[in-house]
C-alpha positions as CSV (number, residue, x, y, z in Angstrom):
1,M,0.0,0.0,0.0
2,I,1.2,3.5,-0.9
3,I,-0.3,6.6,0.6
4,L,0.6,10.1,-0.8
5,C,-0.1,12.8,1.7
6,N,0.1,16.3,0.2
7,G,-0.3,19.6,1.9
8,C,1.3,23.0,2.7
9,S,4.2,23.2,5.1
10,S,2.9,23.1,8.8
11,S,-0.5,21.6,7.7
12,G,-0.1,18.7,10.1
13,K,1.1,16.0,7.8
14,S,4.0,14.7,9.9
15,S,2.0,14.6,13.1
16,A,-0.9,12.8,11.4
17,I,1.4,10.2,9.8
18,S,3.3,9.6,13.1
19,A,-0.1,9.0,14.8
20,M,-1.1,6.7,12.0
21,K,2.0,4.6,12.5
22,S,1.0,4.3,16.2
23,L,-2.6,3.3,15.4
24,S,-2.1,1.0,12.5
25,D,-1.1,-2.7,12.6
26,E,0.8,-2.3,9.4
27,C,4.5,-1.9,9.1
28,I,4.6,1.7,7.9
29,I,7.6,3.5,6.4
30,H,7.3,7.3,6.4
31,L,9.3,9.1,3.7
32,G,9.0,12.7,2.5
33,I,10.4,16.0,1.3
34,D,12.1,16.8,4.6
35,D,14.1,13.6,4.1
36,Y,15.5,15.0,0.8
37,F,16.7,18.1,2.6
38,R,18.3,16.2,5.5
39,M,20.2,13.9,3.1
40,L,21.5,16.6,0.8
41,L,24.9,18.1,1.3
42,P,24.5,21.6,2.7
43,K,25.8,23.2,-0.5
44,Y,22.7,21.8,-2.4
45,A,20.2,23.1,0.3
46,N,18.9,26.6,1.2
47,G,21.7,29.1,1.0
48,G,24.3,26.7,-0.3
49,V,26.5,27.6,-3.3
50,C,24.8,24.9,-5.4
51,Q,21.2,25.3,-4.1
52,K,19.8,25.9,-7.6
53,D,20.9,22.3,-8.5
54,G,19.3,21.0,-5.3
55,F,16.4,22.7,-3.7
56,A,16.4,26.5,-3.9
57,W,14.4,28.8,-1.6
58,I,13.3,31.8,-3.7
59,T,12.0,34.8,-1.8
60,K,9.5,37.2,-3.4
61,E,7.2,39.9,-2.3
62,I,3.6,39.9,-3.5
63,N,1.1,42.5,-2.3
64,G,3.4,43.6,0.4
65,K,3.8,40.1,1.8
66,Q,7.0,38.1,1.7
67,I,6.6,34.6,0.3
68,V,9.1,31.8,-0.2
69,Q,8.9,29.2,-3.0
70,V,11.0,26.0,-3.2
71,A,12.3,25.0,-6.6
72,A,13.8,21.6,-7.4
73,G,17.0,21.6,-9.6
74,V,18.8,18.8,-11.4
75,R,20.1,17.1,-8.2
76,G,16.8,17.8,-6.4
77,L,14.9,15.9,-9.1
78,Q,17.4,13.1,-9.0
79,M,16.6,12.8,-5.3
80,V,12.9,12.7,-6.0
81,R,13.4,9.9,-8.6
82,G,15.6,8.0,-6.3
83,M,13.0,8.2,-3.5
84,I,10.3,7.1,-5.8
85,S,12.3,4.1,-6.8
86,M,12.8,3.2,-3.2
87,V,9.0,3.5,-2.6
88,K,8.4,1.1,-5.4
89,T,10.8,-1.4,-4.0
90,L,9.4,-1.3,-0.5
91,H,5.9,-1.6,-1.9
92,E,6.9,-4.7,-4.0
93,H,8.2,-6.3,-0.8
94,G,4.9,-5.7,1.0
95,I,5.8,-2.7,3.1
96,C,3.3,0.1,3.5
97,V,4.8,3.5,2.5
98,V,3.4,6.9,3.4
99,I,4.9,9.7,1.3
100,E,4.8,13.2,2.8
101,E,4.9,15.8,0.1
102,V,4.4,19.5,-0.7
103,L,3.5,19.2,-4.4
104,E,4.3,22.8,-5.2
105,E,5.8,22.3,-8.6
106,D,4.3,20.5,-11.6
107,I,7.7,19.1,-12.5
108,V,7.8,17.2,-9.2
109,L,4.2,16.1,-9.4
110,M,4.9,14.7,-12.9
111,E,7.6,12.5,-11.6
112,Y,5.1,10.9,-9.3
113,C,2.5,10.6,-12.0
114,T,4.9,9.0,-14.4
115,A,6.1,6.5,-11.9
116,F,2.8,5.6,-10.2
117,V,0.2,5.9,-13.0
118,N,-0.7,2.2,-12.7
119,Y,-0.3,1.9,-9.0
120,P,-3.2,2.0,-6.5
121,I,-2.2,5.1,-4.6
122,Y,-4.2,6.7,-1.8
123,F,-4.0,10.5,-2.5
124,I,-4.7,12.4,0.7
125,G,-4.9,16.1,1.0
126,M,-4.0,17.9,4.2
127,W,-5.4,21.4,4.6
128,C,-5.3,24.2,7.2
129,Q,-6.5,27.8,7.5
130,L,-3.7,30.2,6.3
131,N,-3.6,32.2,9.6
132,V,-3.1,29.0,11.5
133,L,-0.4,27.8,9.1
134,E,1.5,31.1,9.5
135,H,1.2,30.9,13.3
136,R,2.6,27.4,13.3
137,E,5.4,28.5,11.0
138,I,6.5,31.1,13.6
139,L,6.1,28.7,16.6
140,R,8.1,25.9,14.9
141,G,11.1,28.1,14.4
142,D,12.6,25.8,11.7
143,R,10.5,27.1,8.8
144,I,11.2,30.2,6.7
145,S,8.6,32.9,7.1
146,G,6.4,33.1,4.0
147,L,6.6,29.5,3.0
148,A,3.0,28.5,3.9
149,R,1.6,31.7,2.2
150,A,3.4,30.9,-1.0
151,Q,2.2,27.3,-1.0
152,F,-1.4,27.9,0.1
153,N,-3.1,28.4,-3.3
154,V,-0.8,26.2,-5.2
155,V,-0.2,22.9,-3.3
156,N,-3.9,21.8,-3.4
157,R,-4.6,22.9,-7.0
158,Y,-5.7,19.3,-7.9
159,Q,-7.8,18.8,-4.7
160,E,-10.7,17.4,-6.7
161,Y,-8.5,14.3,-7.2
162,Y,-7.9,13.7,-3.5
163,D,-9.4,10.5,-2.2
164,L,-9.8,12.2,1.2
165,T,-9.3,15.8,2.3
166,I,-8.6,16.5,6.0
167,D,-8.9,20.0,7.6
168,N,-6.2,20.0,10.3
169,T,-7.0,23.6,11.5
170,L,-8.3,22.3,14.8
171,K,-8.0,18.5,14.4
172,D,-6.0,16.3,16.7
173,P,-3.3,14.3,14.8
174,F,-4.8,11.0,16.1
175,E,-8.2,12.0,14.8
176,A,-6.8,12.8,11.4
177,A,-4.8,9.5,11.4
178,Q,-8.0,7.5,12.2
179,M,-9.8,9.2,9.4
180,I,-7.2,8.0,6.9
181,L,-7.2,4.5,8.3
182,D,-11.0,4.3,8.3
183,Y,-11.1,5.5,4.7
184,I,-8.5,2.9,3.6
185,N,-10.4,0.1,5.4
186,N,-13.6,1.1,3.6
187,N,-12.1,1.8,0.2
188,T,-9.7,-0.9,-1.0
189,T,-9.2,0.3,-4.6
190,P,-8.2,4.0,-4.9
191,V,-8.4,5.3,-8.5
192,N,-8.2,9.1,-8.2
193,F,-4.4,9.4,-8.5
194,T,-4.4,7.2,-11.6
195,K,-7.1,9.5,-13.1
196,L,-4.9,12.6,-12.3
197,S,-1.8,10.9,-13.7
198,Q,-3.6,10.0,-16.9
199,K,-5.0,13.5,-17.3
200,L,-1.5,15.1,-16.8
201,L,0.3,12.6,-18.9
202,S,-2.1,12.7,-21.9
């Protein structure tokens, strides 16, 4: 089983996935975009001399508000492809994989669509009110200010293809996790990600 959880930074994805691992009887591996950043050499990450080849943080100002966008370069896309290959291998060996993503760029989404067009993927959307996202961004201290605002209207642009959308504005992580597990138990053949993949690849 493969579950793709998509949502803005600070929308509660990691907390819900951690709770799901505690509640589920499955052996669950949690992989995601933060793993790319941790594994990259510092020179390919934010502020590094080669960040444009890895994952570059681009700061802009729109309507007087600072926003930060993350753009994947050549090495960044190689990391995405490598992670996707690992997910396929784990899946083929019977391991449940939950992918945590911020699908901000179509170029990254297309990598997932190309790889998993014929796979039964559960496509879960994690949502949260913008003011709450920005408050969490400040409290966490490990996020660049403006990241959530930049992602807010972009990350969920294909939300009509989600199998399940969860509003984490006030929700407890264990409540969100149980919603995902209940949905999976009641829906054994997800098709929406395949439909999205076919649409984008056609």
